NULOVO-997763 format. One line per field, with one value per residue (C-alpha): x, y, z. Coordinates in Angstrom, 2 decimals, always signed. Each point is the difference from the previous one (the first is absolute). Example, Ala and Ser with C-alpha at 12.3 -4.5 7.8 and 13.67 -1.06 7.14 Angstrom:
px (+12.30, +1.37)
py (-4.50, +3.44)
pz (+7.80, -0.66)
//
This chain:
px (-13.55, +3.71, +2.07, +3.41, +1.69, -3.09, -2.35, -2.57, -0.08, -3.07, +0.12, -0.96, +2.81, +2.57, -1.23, +0.38, +3.61, +0.68, -1.49, +2.08, +3.18, -1.05, -0.97, +3.09, +3.04, +2.39, -1.03, +2.54, -0.98, +0.15, -2.25, -2.46, -0.29, -0.70, -2.63, -1.69, -0.07, -1.62, -2.42, -1.29, +0.60, +2.29, +1.24, +1.68, -1.92, +1.93, -1.31, +3.24, +0.14, +0.56, +2.72, +2.29, -2.89, -1.20, +3.46, +0.19, -3.53, +0.69, +3.29, -1.81, -2.69, +2.77, +1.63, -3.37, -0.59, -3.04, +1.53, +3.09, +2.19, +2.63, +3.63, +1.49, +1.90, +2.35, +2.12, -0.75, +3.21, +0.58, -0.02, +3.45, +1.57, +0.31, +3.50, +0.91, +1.99, +1.60, -3.12, -1.89, +2.81, -0.85, +0.46, +0.58, -2.83, -2.72, -1.36, -2.09, -3.74, -2.30, -0.98, +3.67, +0.45, -0.29, -3.44, -0.81, -0.65, -1.14, +1.73, -1.65, +2.26, +0.58, +1.69, +3.23, +0.19, -2.12, +3.02, +1.26, -3.33, +0.10, +3.55, -0.84, -3.02, +1.94, +2.85, -1.86, -3.65, -0.60, -2.19, +2.52, -0.99, -2.75, -1.95, -3.17, -3.23, -2.23, -0.23, +2.73, +1.78, +3.38, +1.58, +3.29, -0.60, +2.43, +0.55, +1.42, +2.60, +0.58, -1.72, -1.74, -2.58, -1.57, -3.59, -1.77, -3.71, -1.69, -3.26, -2.21, -0.38, -2.81, -1.76, +0.62, -2.89, +0.75, +0.40, -3.05, -2.09, +1.26, -1.20, -3.18, -0.02, -0.97, +1.87, -1.54, +0.82, +3.56, +0.55, -1.24, +1.77, +3.15, +2.08, -1.01, +2.19, +3.78, +2.43, +3.02, +2.24, +3.39, +1.02, +3.66, +1.62, +3.70, +1.90, +2.23, -3.02, -1.09, -2.38, -2.76, -3.53, +1.32, -1.93, -3.39, +0.69, +0.70, -3.17, -2.03, +1.49, -0.61, -3.74, +0.24, +2.23, -1.09, -3.49, +1.11, +3.04, -1.96, -2.76, +2.49, +1.67, -2.99, -3.08, -1.26, -0.38, +0.45, -2.20, +1.68, +3.57, +0.91, +3.19, +0.97, +2.42, +1.71, -1.05, +3.11, +2.27, -1.83, -2.60, -1.48, +0.55, +0.68, -3.24, -1.97, +1.67, -0.95, -3.66, -0.13, -2.61, +0.93, -2.85, +1.27, +2.64, +0.64, -0.35, +3.55, -1.04, +1.41, -1.44, +0.38, +0.43, -2.07, -3.15, +0.32, +3.81, +2.32, +2.54, +1.08, +0.41, -3.21, -0.37, -2.06, -2.23, +0.12, -2.36, -0.12, -3.07, +0.93, -3.60, -2.68, -2.50, +2.31, -2.51, -2.71, +2.43, +1.34, -3.51, -1.46)
py (+1.65, -0.61, -2.46, +0.59, -2.24, -2.17, +2.93, +1.55, +3.80, +1.90, +3.16, +2.03, -1.54, +0.78, +3.59, +0.13, -1.16, +2.70, +2.66, -1.27, +0.38, +3.41, +1.43, -1.27, +0.87, -0.56, -3.63, -2.49, -3.35, -1.87, +2.54, -0.10, -3.79, +0.09, +2.68, -2.04, -3.07, +2.08, +1.59, -3.30, -2.07, -2.27, -2.21, -3.31, -2.65, +1.03, +3.57, +1.61, +2.13, -1.93, +2.51, -1.99, -1.19, +3.58, +1.27, -2.58, +0.85, +3.73, -0.50, -2.03, +2.67, +2.53, -2.16, -0.41, +3.77, -0.36, +2.23, +2.21, -0.71, +2.45, -0.89, -2.65, +1.37, -3.00, -1.43, -3.70, -1.90, -3.28, -3.13, -0.65, -3.05, -2.88, -1.46, -3.39, -0.15, -2.89, -0.07, -1.79, -2.19, -3.70, -2.35, -3.72, -2.11, -1.24, -3.31, -1.34, -0.52, +2.37, -2.47, -0.15, +3.77, +1.99, +1.66, +2.68, +3.53, +3.16, +3.28, +3.16, +2.42, +3.31, +3.21, -1.32, -3.04, +1.23, +0.63, -3.53, -1.51, +2.17, -1.13, -3.71, +0.43, +2.07, -2.50, -3.31, +0.48, -0.17, +3.13, +1.96, +2.66, +2.55, +1.77, -1.88, +1.93, +1.29, -1.78, -2.60, -2.46, -1.59, -2.92, -1.74, -3.70, -1.94, -3.65, +0.50, +2.71, -0.72, +2.21, -2.22, +2.13, +3.44, +1.02, +3.23, +0.85, +3.04, +1.35, -2.30, +0.38, +2.43, -2.52, -3.36, -1.93, -3.54, +1.21, +2.23, -2.83, -2.34, +2.49, +0.86, +3.68, +3.00, +3.23, +1.85, -2.81, -0.27, +3.73, -0.12, -3.14, -0.46, +0.92, -3.35, -1.80, -0.08, -0.77, -2.25, +2.15, -1.57, -3.47, -0.95, -3.19, +0.85, -1.87, -1.95, -1.26, -3.27, -1.37, -2.28, +1.28, +3.23, +2.27, -1.63, -0.03, +3.74, +0.66, -1.99, +1.95, +3.27, -0.59, -0.16, +3.05, +2.65, +0.69, +0.96, +1.96, +1.91, +0.82, +1.17, +2.36, +1.23, -0.83, -2.07, -3.77, -1.49, -2.93, -1.10, -0.29, +0.17, -0.68, +0.19, -2.71, +0.27, -3.08, -0.49, +0.29, -1.87, -2.76, +1.21, -3.40, +1.52, +2.02, -3.12, -1.95, +2.76, -0.24, +3.22, +0.04, +0.52, +2.11, +0.92, +2.01, +3.58, +1.23, +1.36, +3.63, +1.43, +3.14, +2.25, -2.44, +0.29, -2.08, -3.26, -0.01, -1.93, +2.47, -1.71, -3.67, -1.94, -0.99, -2.55, +1.49, -1.81, +0.81, -1.02, +0.77, +1.12, -0.16, -2.57, +2.84, +1.98, +0.27, +1.44, +2.42, +1.19, +0.37, +1.68)
pz (+1.93, -0.34, +2.08, +1.55, +2.59, +0.30, +0.77, -2.29, -0.12, -1.15, -2.11, +3.07, +2.06, -2.68, -0.01, +3.80, -0.36, -2.62, +2.30, +2.93, -2.06, -1.33, +3.39, +1.83, -2.12, +2.92, +0.53, -1.27, -1.52, +3.30, +1.73, -2.89, +0.10, +3.74, -0.49, -2.74, +2.26, +2.73, -2.44, -1.35, +3.14, -1.99, +2.82, +0.61, +1.94, +3.13, -0.36, -1.19, -3.13, -3.23, -0.78, -2.29, -2.19, -0.25, -0.98, -2.79, -1.14, -0.13, -1.82, -2.66, -0.24, -0.55, -2.68, -1.73, +0.03, +2.29, +2.68, +0.20, +3.02, +1.29, -0.78, +2.30, +2.98, +0.13, -2.75, -0.35, +0.49, -1.83, +2.12, +1.38, -1.59, +2.42, +0.07, +1.42, +3.22, +1.93, +2.19, -2.79, -1.32, -0.61, +2.93, +0.40, -1.47, +2.34, -1.27, +2.90, -0.61, +1.81, +2.75, +1.08, +0.18, +3.19, +0.48, -2.55, +1.20, -1.78, +0.77, -1.28, -1.84, +1.77, -1.08, +1.46, -2.31, -2.91, -2.21, +0.62, -1.11, -3.12, -0.74, +0.27, -2.30, -2.53, -0.07, -0.06, -1.05, -3.74, +0.12, +2.04, +2.50, -0.58, +2.76, +0.92, -0.61, +2.78, +3.35, +0.36, +2.26, -0.64, +1.79, +0.59, +0.66, +2.13, +0.88, +3.45, -0.60, -3.71, -2.54, -2.56, -1.79, -0.47, -0.72, -0.87, +0.02, -1.49, -1.35, -2.09, -3.75, -0.84, -2.21, -1.60, -1.48, +1.30, +3.59, -0.17, -1.45, +2.71, +2.63, -1.86, +0.88, -2.11, -0.68, +2.94, +2.41, -1.29, +0.35, +3.59, +1.21, -2.09, +3.05, +1.53, -2.56, +0.38, -2.82, +0.45, -2.19, +0.79, +1.14, -0.01, +1.24, +0.09, -2.75, +2.39, +1.97, -1.60, +2.60, -1.24, +0.76, +1.51, -2.37, +0.66, +3.74, -0.06, -1.97, +2.53, +2.90, -1.82, +0.15, +3.79, +0.30, -2.49, +1.36, +3.50, -1.17, -2.65, +2.48, +2.61, -2.48, -2.03, +2.11, -2.94, +0.09, -3.50, -0.99, -3.24, -1.32, -3.69, -1.91, -3.67, -1.16, -3.39, -1.96, -2.13, +3.02, +2.79, +0.32, +3.28, +1.65, +3.43, -0.13, -0.90, +2.81, +2.45, -1.11, -1.98, -2.78, -3.65, -1.36, -3.46, -1.80, -1.01, -3.58, -0.19, -0.36, +3.20, +1.56, -3.03, -2.88, -3.18, -0.26, -1.90, +0.06, +2.31, +1.37, +3.26, +0.96, +0.66, +3.64, +1.90, +2.69, +3.34, +2.89, +3.64, +2.16, +3.49, +1.20, -0.85, -0.51, -2.29, -2.85, +2.20, +1.59, -3.38, -1.43, +3.07)
//
């Protein structure tokens, strides 16, 4: 057995992939990944092909010398650098506490305003903009007509010991049900918005919003939210105030870091159950 993209491949399956490539010399990499998904019934919970995960898996197989892919048909272009425009320039400070603001509303990002969300995040979030992995939802958050914050949600971390211990699931259960966890990957209160308790209020409203929106878009209803908060930079006060649970901290290895060595900042792991029966649903 060998694992790629969270799936274990047997020796026989790897041989089937090699034969597929050998017997179909005209297939490009995209076609091959779709065929492999069909062959092994590698599907998302909504029944669609898990095509992107398969592409990543096959690319890593190729890099490891396990299979030999045909040359790419497209030249990978570098990500276009995001430049700041007047649309994201600082505005007049807003100092009113959250209870004096107009009602908060969440507006999902569409293709029309996607670049604007990216620009705000690149300009004002300490991590900058990078594409979110897998399934995702992004929001603009307004108080009345004034933009006050931005949020982004993506796929959950494959594994992290404190979270997995908190849930109490095993490897097989995690592999089956990880899609029921959603990661709060970006949270930005705009620098000129200095409204007391705004962050915790937004987090509380998120719990009421994300389930329905995620289900509408992906036909999956998440039961748990997770977020990773850099310890040296933030205390996580707003998460605590919004009743999120601090379950532990990361080891500072990152996805590909060497064992036993801190290569990325250590982060606190915060969790928020969206369903009282979340453990049973994740372990089912």
